ZAMARGU-4260 file (C-alpha; in steps of 0.2 Angstrom, whole numbers, plus 5000, padded with zeros to 4 digits):
<rodrens>
0) 5000/5000/5000 | 5007/5017/4995 | 5012/5027/5010 | 5001/5042/5015 | 5016/5051/5023
5) 5035/5047/5023 | 5047/5054/5036 | 5054/5065/5023 | 5037/5072/5016 | 5031/5075/5034
10) 5047/5084/5039 | 5045/5096/5023 | 5026/5098/5026 | 5029/5104/5044 | 5045/5113/5042
15) 5053/5101/5055 | 5072/5096/5055 | 5075/5079/5047 | 5080/5066/5059 | 5096/5055/5054
20) 5090/5038/5051 | 5072/5042/5050 | 5064/5031/5036 | 5047/5028/5043 | 5031/5028/5032
25) 5014/5031/5038 | 4998/5024/5031 | 4986/5035/5042 | 4986/5049/5054 | 4978/5047/5072
30) 4976/5058/5087 | 4969/5044/5099 | 4979/5029/5105 | 4963/5020/5108 | 4960/5020/5089
35) 4978/5020/5082 | 4981/5008/5068 | 4997/5000/5063 | 5008/5012/5053 | 4999/5027/5059
40) 5007/5044/5062 | 5002/5048/5080 | 5000/5067/5083 | 5002/5071/5101 | 4989/5085/5104
45) 4986/5093/5121 | 4969/5095/5127 | 4960/5101/5143 | 4960/5084/5151 | 4974/5074/5142
50) 4991/5077/5134 | 4994/5065/5120 | 5013/5066/5124 | 5009/5055/5139 | 5004/5041/5127
55) 5017/5042/5113 | 5027/5027/5119 | 5011/5017/5120 | 5007/5022/5103 | 5024/5017/5096
60) 5023/5001/5105 | 5006/4998/5097 | 5013/4999/5080 | 5012/5017/5076 | 5025/5022/5062
65) 5030/5038/5071 | 5024/5052/5083 | 5023/5070/5080 | 5028/5079/5096 | 5032/5096/5103
70) 5042/5092/5118 | 5057/5080/5121 | 5053/5062/5123 | 5069/5054/5129 | 5061/5037/5131
75) 5055/5035/5113 | 5064/5030/5098 | 5071/5046/5091 | 5071/5040/5073 | 5052/5038/5075
80) 5048/5056/5081 | 5043/5071/5071 | 5047/5086/5082 | 5038/5102/5079 | 5035/5118/5089
85) 5017/5115/5091 | 5007/5099/5087 | 4991/5107/5083 | 5000/5119/5071 | 5010/5104/5064
90) 4993/5094/5061 | 4987/5110/5052 | 5003/5111/5041 | 5001/5093/5037 | 4983/5096/5031
95) 4989/5111/5021 | 5002/5101/5012 | 4989/5087/5009 | 4978/5100/5000 | 4992/5107/4990
100) 4998/5091/4983 | 4981/5085/4978 | 4972/5088/4962 | 4955/5082/4969 | 4939/5091/4967
105) 4935/5097/4985 | 4917/5099/4992 | 4914/5107/5009 | 4898/5105/5018 | 4890/5115/5033
110) 4873/5119/5039 | 4862/5119/5055 | 4855/5102/5051 | 4860/5088/5039 | 4878/5091/5037
115) 4884/5073/5041 | 4870/5065/5031 | 4874/5076/5016 | 4893/5072/5017 | 4890/5054/5018
120) 4878/5054/5003 | 4891/5063/4993 | 4905/5051/4998 | 4894/5037/4993 | 4889/5045/4976
125) 4906/5051/4971 | 4914/5035/4978 | 4906/5025/4965 | 4914/5037/4952 | 4932/5038/4957
130) 4944/5038/4972 | 4935/5048/4985 | 4940/5053/5003 | 4928/5060/5015 | 4929/5065/5033
135) 4924/5051/5045 | 4910/5053/5058 | 4909/5071/5064 | 4927/5076/5062 | 4922/5094/5058
140) 4930/5106/5070 | 4947/5114/5072 | 4955/5098/5076 | 4944/5086/5066 | 4944/5095/5049
145) 4963/5096/5048 | 4964/5078/5054 | 4953/5073/5040 | 4962/5083/5027 | 4979/5077/5033
150) 4972/5059/5030 | 4968/5063/5011 | 4978/5052/4999 | 4987/5061/4985 | 4978/5051/4972
155) 4961/5056/4978 | 4949/5062/4964 | 4935/5069/4975 | 4936/5075/4993 | 4921/5078/5004
160) 4923/5087/5021 | 4911/5093/5034 | 4914/5109/5043 | 4904/5113/5059 | 4904/5127/5071
165) 4896/5134/5087 | 4904/5151/5087 | 4908/5165/5075 | 4925/5164/5066 | 4927/5146/5067
170) 4923/5141/5049 | 4933/5154/5040 | 4950/5147/5044 | 4945/5129/5040 | 4938/5135/5023
175) 4954/5144/5019 | 4964/5128/5023 | 4952/5117/5013 | 4950/5128/4998 | 4935/5119/4992
180) 4928/5120/4974 | 4911/5118/4980 | 4903/5124/4996 | 4886/5118/5002 | 4875/5126/5016
185) 4861/5114/5019 | 4851/5126/5029 | 4851/5139/5043 | 4841/5136/5058 | 4840/5143/5076
190) 4853/5132/5084 | 4868/5137/5094 | 4858/5153/5100 | 4867/5152/5116 | 4882/5159/5107
195) 4874/5171/5095 | 4862/5186/5097 | 4851/5180/5083 | 4848/5169/5068 | 4855/5182/5056
200) 4872/5181/5065 | 4871/5162/5063 | 4869/5165/5045 | 4884/5176/5044 | 4894/5163/5053
205) 4889/5149/5041 | 4893/5161/5026 | 4911/5160/5032 | 4912/5144/5022 | 4914/5155/5006
210) 4931/5161/5012 | 4941/5147/5003 | 4931/5148/4987 | 4937/5158/4972 | 4929/5165/4957
215) 4927/5148/4949 | 4919/5140/4964 | 4901/5135/4967 | 4890/5139/4982 | 4875/5128/4984
220) 4861/5135/4995 | 4844/5130/5001 | 4832/5141/4991 | 4818/5137/5002 | 4827/5143/5018
225) 4822/5161/5023 | 4841/5165/5024 | 4845/5161/5006 | 4846/5179/5000 | 4858/5184/5014
230) 4869/5169/5010 | 4869/5172/4991 | 4873/5190/4994 | 4888/5185/5005 | 4894/5173/4992
235) 4894/5186/4979 | 4902/5198/4990 | 4916/5185/4992 | 4918/5184/4973 | 4910/5167/4972
240) 4907/5164/4953 | 4891/5153/4954 | 4877/5152/4966 | 4865/5137/4964 | 4850/5135/4974
245) 4840/5119/4978 | 4822/5118/4983 | 4804/5119/4977 | 4805/5137/4969 | 4805/5138/4950
250) 4822/5148/4951 | 4831/5133/4959 | 4845/5125/4949 | 4841/5109/4959 | 4822/5110/4958
255) 4810/5098/4967 | 4796/5094/4955 | 4787/5082/4967 | 4790/5070/4981 | 4779/5056/4986
260) 4783/5055/5005 | 4782/5038/5013 | 4787/5030/5029 | 4801/5020/5021 | 4807/5034/5009
265) 4801/5045/4995 | 4799/5044/4976 | 4806/5060/4970 | 4805/5069/4953 | 4817/5084/4951
270) 4826/5095/4938 | 4845/5096/4940 | 4852/5110/4930 | 4837/5107/4918 | 4839/5088/4917
275) 4824/5078/4923 | 4828/5064/4935 | 4817/5052/4945 | 4823/5041/4959 | 4817/5033/4975
280) 4826/5039/4990 | 4827/5026/5004 | 4829/5039/5018 | 4812/5046/5024 | 4807/5064/5026
285) 4806/5080/5016 | 4822/5086/5023 | 4831/5071/5016 | 4824/5075/4999 | 4830/5093/5000
290) 4848/5087/5004 | 4847/5074/4990 | 4845/5089/4978 | 4860/5098/4985 | 4870/5082/4983
295) 4866/5080/4965 | 4870/5098/4961 | 4887/5095/4970 | 4890/5080/4959 | 4887/5090/4944
300) 4898/5104/4950 | 4913/5093/4951 | 4911/5085/4935 | 4902/5069/4941 | 4889/5059/4932
305) 4872/5064/4938 | 4864/5048/4931 | 4876/5037/4941 | 4873/5048/4956 | 4854/5045/4955
310) 4857/5027/4955 | 4868/5028/4970 | 4855/5038/4979 | 4843/5024/4978 | 4856/5013/4988
315) 4859/5025/5003 | 4858/5019/5021 | 4855/5030/5036 | 4870/5036/5046 | 4872/5029/5064
320) 4862/5039/5076 | 4852/5048/5063 | 4837/5038/5060 | 4843/5020/5060 | 4829/5008/5064
325) 4833/4993/5075 | 4820/4979/5076 | 4821/4971/5093 | 4813/4954/5095 | 4806/4949/5112
330) 4795/4935/5118 | 4778/4937/5111 | 4783/4949/5097 | 4795/4964/5095 | 4796/4982/5093
335) 4806/4995/5083 | 4819/5008/5090 | 4822/5023/5079 | 4839/5029/5084 | 4841/5048/5082
340) 4853/5051/5097 | 4867/5058/5087 | 4861/5076/5090 | 4845/5087/5091 | 4838/5104/5087
345) 4820/5110/5086 | 4821/5108/5067 | 4829/5091/5067 | 4817/5085/5080 | 4802/5091/5071
350) 4808/5082/5055 | 4810/5066/5064 | 4793/5067/5072 | 4785/5070/5054 | 4793/5054/5048
355) 4787/5045/5064 | 4769/5052/5060 | 4770/5043/5043 | 4775/5027/5051 | 4761/5016/5056
360) 4764/5004/5071 | 4759/4986/5069 | 4742/4981/5076 | 4741/4985/5094 | 4757/4995/5094
365) 4760/5013/5099 | 4771/5027/5095 | 4783/5031/5109 | 4795/5045/5110 | 4810/5048/5122
370) 4817/5065/5121 | 4833/5073/5129 | 4837/5091/5131 | 4841/5101/5115 | 4857/5110/5120
375) 4865/5127/5115 | 4848/5136/5113 | 4851/5150/5125 | 4836/5160/5132 | 4825/5152/5118
380) 4828/5135/5126 | 4812/5133/5137 | 4800/5140/5123 | 4809/5129/5110 | 4806/5113/5120
385) 4788/5117/5125 | 4785/5121/5107 | 4788/5103/5102 | 4771/5098/5109 | 4762/5103/5093
390) 4773/5092/5082 | 4771/5077/5094 | 4752/5079/5094 | 4752/5080/5075 | 4763/5064/5074
395) 4749/5055/5084 | 4762/5050/5097 | 4754/5040/5111 | 4767/5042/5125 | 4781/5055/5127
400) 4796/5052/5139 | 4807/5066/5143 | 4824/5069/5152 | 4833/5085/5157 | 4829/5102/5164
405) 4824/5109/5147 | 4813/5095/5143 | 4803/5098/5158 | 4795/5112/5149 | 4789/5100/5136
410) 4783/5088/5148 | 4772/5102/5156 | 4765/5108/5140 | 4759/5090/5134 | 4741/5084/5137
415) 4741/5074/5153 | 4737/5058/5143 | 4753/5059/5133 | 4765/5061/5148 | 4774/5045/5150
420) 4787/5050/5162 | 4800/5064/5166 | 4817/5062/5174 | 4832/5073/5178 | 4843/5063/5166
425) 4844/5050/5153 | 4851/5036/5164 | 4835/5038/5175 | 4824/5038/5160 | 4831/5023/5151
430) 4824/5009/5162 | 4807/5017/5162 | 4806/5018/5143 | 4813/5000/5141 | 4800/4993/5153
435) 4786/5002/5145 | 4790/4997/5127 | 4780/4981/5121 | 4776/4971/5106 | 4773/4981/5090
440) 4778/4998/5097 | 4789/5011/5088 | 4801/5020/5100 | 4809/5036/5093 | 4824/5041/5104
445) 4832/5059/5101 | 4842/5072/5110 | 4858/5082/5109 | 4874/5072/5110 | 4877/5079/5128
450) 4860/5073/5134 | 4867/5055/5132 | 4850/5048/5125 | 4861/5033/5118 | 4859/5025/5135
455) 4840/5024/5132 | 4843/5015/5116 | 4855/5003/5125 | 4842/4999/5138 | 4829/4996/5124
460) 4841/4984/5115 | 4845/4975/5131 | 4827/4969/5131 | 4833/4958/5116 | 4850/4954/5124
465) 4842/4949/5140 | 4831/4937/5131 | 4844/4928/5121 | 4840/4910/5121 | 4821/4915/5122
470) 4821/4921/5104 | 4828/4938/5108 | 4837/4946/5093 | 4839/4963/5084 | 4840/4968/5065
475) 4844/4985/5058 | 4837/4994/5043 | 4831/5011/5037 | 4815/5018/5045
</rodrens>
């Protein structure tokens, strides 16, 4: 396998002095000894709780090819050390060098909701058309994005990167580092309001993604979003050559003609740059349809095959924690868990509830929902949580279980008959939800990552594990 970084290449990229006798070759880059793979370059970053330098010797012993360090490491093999003044800056230098040596077409994705799903869809579509590199998981911040870029092989044809933020000024330097050919903003919603005065300020922060685009670049924006005009103006002010919109409006370059929304997906008819397409998207929800239009526009923008992209859309699978359905078998029947625990915002929660409303339980089953706090909403938090009551009623939810101080506002706003239980945290809620779920129910679980609603999913899955030997099992699929 071709090396990702040799000792000489990494030294040049980071401006570090060559080490006599250093001839290592790395096939990957890692910042976590728990996930370090053989022949990785381990970057010893310093964080608020841990210092990677404390794990350098362990990383090398585990098979890492070398370690990037910014302090003396007398106990380590010196020929396997890459010494830099600062490891965070060293990682960024490696990322910049990876971008400079690459001829890949680069797509950057941001937005209040739908970033990761859009990025994964692009990776799948473009991966079927040429060597494609995409950021893994949610590596989208000041550490994750440079790490993802530093991992990009030189022979990559298409690169897809997610950029996230929760403060102003965070996206601009990442976009400048990435220098994308295409920038997608899926939407702008009232999230992270704890750190912004209003949604307009969030819009401006998202617009920082245009920093790295040049006059030949393409900005792809949601035309149905109320902040489209502000984003389009920001793109043009930055000198972006093309602004393409997606949505239902007639002016959209990626125009939705019709969508037959179903519980298991949608049949979509659209016009992509004037070309008519029809496909069945196996991910349910209108929001998924919107994102698919953005994906097809991006494929066209980087010179990909739209027809091949349409075919790949029909094979998409949900991302972990974002709508994966788990069918759990227990004595006397089974129930379905819909895992939406990766993160939550008011817009994303409403979208998930709309899908649940289209999903009919089997005979005798109920729609149950377990919700954890949606974080970073600032002073709007209490009202935003209480405001979900209407969506829950519209989705014909039978019982609502809530955890956290903010979700208390929703619990109190619900009709008494819909109140399942409320607890201070997800750990206390988990056994209550698990014990209440029974055969033919559908149980949607959602909350911000910090709410740890994954423990509720684990408790529900344990219903099958505890019944192994008594026909307990689980299977996974799209909703």
